[in-house]
C-alpha positions, 0 to 999 in steps of 0.5 A: 500500500502507498500513501501520498498527500500534502499537509495533513491530507493523505491518500492511501491505496489498500486491498479490500478485506483484512488489509483494509481493516488493519490499515484503518485500525492503524489510522484511527490509532494514529489519529487519536495520538495517544488519547483513546477518547479523541474523536475520529470520523470514518466515512464509509459508503453505506450503513451496512459497511459502517456496522460491519467495519465497526464490528471488525475493528472491535477485534483489533488492538486500540478499540473504537471509543469515540469513533463515528462511522457515517456516510457523506450524506449522513454527515451532510445532514448533520452539518447542513440540514439546520441551515436549510430548515431555517430558510424554510426548505424541506427535504424532498421526497420521491413523489415530490421530485416526480411531480416537479419533473412531470410539471416541467415535462407538461409545460414544455415537452419539446422533443418528447411531445409525442410521448409526454403522456406515456408513463415510461417517459416520465419514469426515464426523465425522473431517473435522468434528473436524479443522475444530473443532480450530481453533475456541475452546472457548467458540465451540463451545458456540455452535455446539452450541446451533444444533441437535441434530445440531450438539450431537452433532457437537461432543460427539463432537469433544470426546470424541475430543479427550479420548481423545487429549489424555493421550498425543497432540498435534495441530497445534493443541496444538503451536501452543498450546504454542508460544504458551505458550512464547513468552509464558513467555520472560523477555525480548522476542524480538529476532528480527523476524518478518514474516507474509507473505501469510497469508490465514487462521488457526486458533485456535492460529495466532492464539494463536501470532501474538499471542504473537509480537506481544507479545514483539517486532516483528511485521509482517504483509503482507496480500495483496489482489487488488482483488476486494472479496469475495475479500479480505474473508476475509483482512482479517477474519482479521487483524482478529480477531487485532488488526491493523487493515487499511486498504483499499488500491486494488489493480488486479485481475490479468488473464490474458494469454491464453485457450485454449478446448479441447473437453474436459479431455484437449485442455486438457492437450494444449494445455498441454503444447504451450504448455510446449514453446513456452515451453521453446523461448523459454528459460523454465525449467521450474521457473518454470512452474506448471500449476494445476487446480481439481480433481485428477480428471481433471487430475492424472492427465492432466497426469502422463501427457502430461508424462511422454510428452513427457519434461517434468520435474515438480517435485512428485509428482502420484501417490498411494501407493495408485496405485502398484504395492504400494499398489494391490495391497494395496487390491485384495486387501483389498477382495476379501472385501467384493466377494465375490471378484467376477471383475473384482476378482480379475482386477484384483488379478492385473493390479495387480502381479506376483502370485506363485503356488506354481508361479511367476507368475500367468498372468492372461491365461489365467486370465481366459479360462478363468474367462470360459469357465467362467461365473465371476462370483464367490463360490463360482463359483471352486470349483463352476463352475471345477471343473465346467468342468475336468471337462467339458474333460477329458472332451471332450479324451478324446473328441477324442483318440479321434477323432484330434483331438490338437491340440484335445485338447491345447488342452482339457487345457491350458485345464483345467490353467489352470482347475485352477491358478486354482481352487486359487489362489483357494481358497488366497487366500480361506483366507489372507484369512479369517485376517485376519478373526480377528486381534484387534489392529492389530499382528497385523493389520499382521503378517498383511497383511505375510505376505500381501504376502510370499506373493503379491507377494514381499518386499524382494529381489523389489522391488529389480527394481521401478522406482525410483518403485515402490520408493520408494512401497513404502517409504512403504507400509511406513511406513504399516503401521508407524504402523498397528501402533501404534494399539493404544495408542488405547483402543477395541475391536480393529479389524475387517478392514473398519475396518483396510481403511478406515483403510489406504485413507485413509493410501494416499490421500496423495501420494508424497514429492517426490524432487526439490526444488521448482523442478526441474520444472513445478509441478503442483497445485491453484490454492491451491498457487500463491497467493503464489508467483512464476512466469514462466509459469502456466496455470490449467485447468478454467475452466468454470462448475460446475468452477471456480468449483465448485458450492456444496455444503453440509456435511451435518454443519455447514451454513453457517447453523450455521457462521456462529454461530462468528463467523468461526472456521469458514469458510462453505462458501458462501465457498469460492468467494471463497477460490478467486477469491482464490487464482486472482487471486493466482496470476495476479498472481504470474506474468509471463504467465498463461493461462486454459484452458476445457474446453467439455465433458466426453466422460466425462459427455457434457456441455457446460460454458459458460465460467467467469464468471471467465474471461469477466471476463478475456476482457472486459478483453482484448477491451475489450468485454463477452464472453459464453459464447456469443460467446467463439468470435467472438474466436478470430482475436484474439491473446489467444484460441486456440480449439481446435475438436477433437482434430484441430484442435489438431494441425492448428494446433499450432506446437510438438510435445512428442513424436514422436507429436504431430508425426506426428499434426500431419503427418496432420491437415495432409495431409502423407503424405510428411512424413519423420516418417511415412515413418520409422514403419511403424505410422503408414504402415500406419494411413494406408494403411487410412484412405486406402483406406477413404475412396477409391472403390476396393473394397480389402482394407480394405473386405472385398475379399480376392480377392488372398488367396483362394488363400492361405485355404481358404475353401471346404472342406467347409462348413455351411449356417450358414456360408453363411447368415452370408456372405449375412447379413453378409459381414464377420461371416463374415470375422471369425468363420469365417476370422479366428476373431474373436468378441465377448467376453461377460463372465459378470458382464454376463449378466443372462439366458440368451442366445438361443444357450444357450436354443436349444442347451439346448432342442435338447439336451433334444428330442434326448435325448427323441426319441432315447430314444423311438426307441431304446425303440421307442415306439409313436408313437401319441401322447405319454402323460403318462409321456412328458411327465414324462420330457421334464420330467425331461430338461429339469430335468437340462439346466437344472441343468447350464447353471445350474451352468455359469453360463449362465443369468444372474441367478437371479430372471430365470432362475427365470421363464425356466425355468418358461416353457421347461418350459411351452413343451416341454409345448406342443411335445409336445401339438402333436407328438401331432397330428403322430403322429396324422396318421401321422408317425413320428420316425426320426432325431434330431440326424442328422449328415451329411457329404459332401453333394455339390451341383453348382452351375450354374457347374460348381463342386462344393460339399460340405456337412455339418450336423446335422438336428434331426429326420426324420419318415416319413409313412405313404406313405414321404415324409420331413419334415425338422424344424429347431427354432427357439426364437426368433420366427417373424417373420423367417421369415413370407415363407419360401415355395415361391416365395421359399425362401431370403430372399436367401441367408439361409435355406439349411438346409431345402434342404440338410437335405432333400437330406441326408435324401433321400440317407441315407433313400432311397426317399422319394417326396417330401421336405418341410422346415420350421422348427418354432418352439417359442415361437410353436408353428408350422411354416413350410416348403415341399416340395423341388420342382424349382423350389425346387431351381433357385432354391436352387442359383442362390443357393448358386452366387452365395454360393459365388462371392462367398466364393471371390472373397474378397468380404467387404464390410460389408453395406449396409442394404436400405432407405434411407438406406444405412448399415452394418448394426448388428452387432458386426462392422460397428460398429467400421467407424465409417461410417453414414448419409450418409457410408456411402451416398456411399462405398458408391455409389462402391464398388458399381460395382466388378465384384467386388461385382456378385455380392453386390449382386445377392444382397442386392437392394441395387441394385434387383435382386430376390431373387438367384435 
């Protein structure tokens, strides 16, 4: 280390870590000049460094009695705040600064006129204003001359400064006032000042340090890392003040070990395991640092995993806006801008305990009824919800008349929930509309407080919240107090959007620390730890593009214009050097440092190569050049821990931060008898599932419910649709018809009308039209122009109904589909006129039947029910059964008299034909067919004795399979074997080669013989 200076001032270079602490201890001792109680001031970069440095010096000889550790800004507050207060100026807050910039931008936007109203413009100009406050006024002229954009940025900055300066002061004003106070003092300052490991200065900080140097002895310790590029900025900053910095040979710090994990989540798990191991070694939590390059996703992940492990954190990592009250306030204010989108309303309802007129909001029931009603947002909360309420109550009356009391009561309960929800949202919209009419910051704050009182409760209710939530709620109240004073800033009254943006900015700050620094693990950005002392430190996120991060130019002041400031404005391109300096300083300040690399990110499905900085340390640890590609080769060495996957991390873990981690380790190490597993019934049940699925036996977890067949009424009076569902996908049948599980379709994700709704509406239109014609005793010679008009009127009514119910998707797509369906219906009548000319006459539409008894070859009796779309009678008395299909005919082309059931998946025509023959006796023959309205064709066959024999065999096999409780996931007929890609089978997670091997073992089970024969999976043909 080297020192230079004149008079009592000096500049010393030092390495970070213990050398810097030892140097500072000697300087303090020398400054006291033999008097232990002599006052000394040490200026550091942050309060974190102040606490860490004080504790590190306490272990050094000489002690730290009467030594003050502070920052330049805190020192300026002590020496300049009173003078500013005497002339009536108050400390400025972030909202006040934003309001001043907004006013300057609105008054004369200049080049920003086209985007002056955009929030991003305001945000960028506020950030530029804060940076330019630390630049001398003369230098601003140089920057302004670079371009028209730079000129307007500087002009808006100066305008905002002029708006604020009469009544407000910021940190730069405070620093300048403190410097003037020091210069005006009548005698030299007797108290020595040591600037320790400061790396950069604003214009005001430079002025204060120069003033201190002019009045007394100032020692400045410049921290060096040994990396020339990383140290240049610190050296240049001190030389601008007047301190001559001599280069010194400093060895660059190197990490002790490296961890390579699959993604950030595994990184954090590995970090928590490592901290647990250090705790077992006796390392205090307050001497451990966990550092990251970006808060997202590390801050949240670290908090979650450390909390789950019961490890204390010494600093807050959650923002006020992430806590209950802040989160709820953000969400409720965003509702008007988001047009009360269903997802946002439900987000507000679940963000906190929301109050209604009748108590607490039932968010679970409200989500269900709003989804069923097709609510997306806007006026849907009124129109669609209330229409759904009326329909539910109408259906409830019909159910009650049919003695279906349970169903009627359920419908009435759902209607009541929907009505309450509609009333709640209507009231909420009215209350939020009031906020748009406020005309001042104070009135808007008062309106918001009333809103919070109404929907979230007041102080009395918050007393039951957790302590951290109460603390966060108190911070929200403080923020609202500050906002209420913004009327003192000149400018127009705030719009609700401006108020919301300002409040959002304030809510982004972190919670105040509840405990002292050192009480738990320090979590923070890498820059937080520069100059601190640790026993152990871990730096996460060392992958290329993450740390160092990608260079991004400033949209307002690019580096070519920043360079004109002569060092007063930091270059964006130099941030990488600042990050490198902070990282090396953190490593140097720890006895043991660990670097962690995420090899990818599952959130983005990307791979991330190792950081160049991590590879530099790996090269030193390996004593040979290490590249990103061959880093894994050193996984067996002492300095590299390679975690191959989530399971691999638990398999090779040596410490376990929680019971769950220990259970997972026992599972991955195949120790099913481990006591930690036996004591947890949930884990035991999960293991049973996994082992059964991987075994060769056909178990209940593969769809074998033979043992439960007697407990479930699987074969009560049923329909052909249910039986076809089993033949198509037995697991779908199990979930849908036995367990009542259905996929959830959110209305906001519906872009177009779905196939089921399209089919239902076409069926309903044709039912009403044909029934009306039969009741009016139509001649049925042919369909007239009046009939076409009648059909289109009926169609329009039904189209309007489903549109009001929110079942048609996006309006632009529905308009085109509506025209297509109307044309399809017209073509249907044109073809049907040909059938009428051939002598066919409709005699029934949507003919419901029950109790069709079918005696199967096995001796089992089957009762069937259903509804026939249409029955026609020919001149000779024969019947023709028609089943409408609105989809494509491509999957039905193979349907013939020789292949009438398609592996059990096409049963309707046979059953419908038998029902028509029973209900309309005397017909010499019956023919059944599918009428494809889209393709304008009919496919079917006559009900002959041969067809009946084949169909009875197929029905027998299906019924036997269901009765035996056989519900496997259906194998795909073609190779390679796998599981069908349907909603019910996808969660199974098995596909491809694994599924093929598994199924080939299980197919030998006798319980599967029926199903395999029917599906043709084992080489058997058909199943008849």
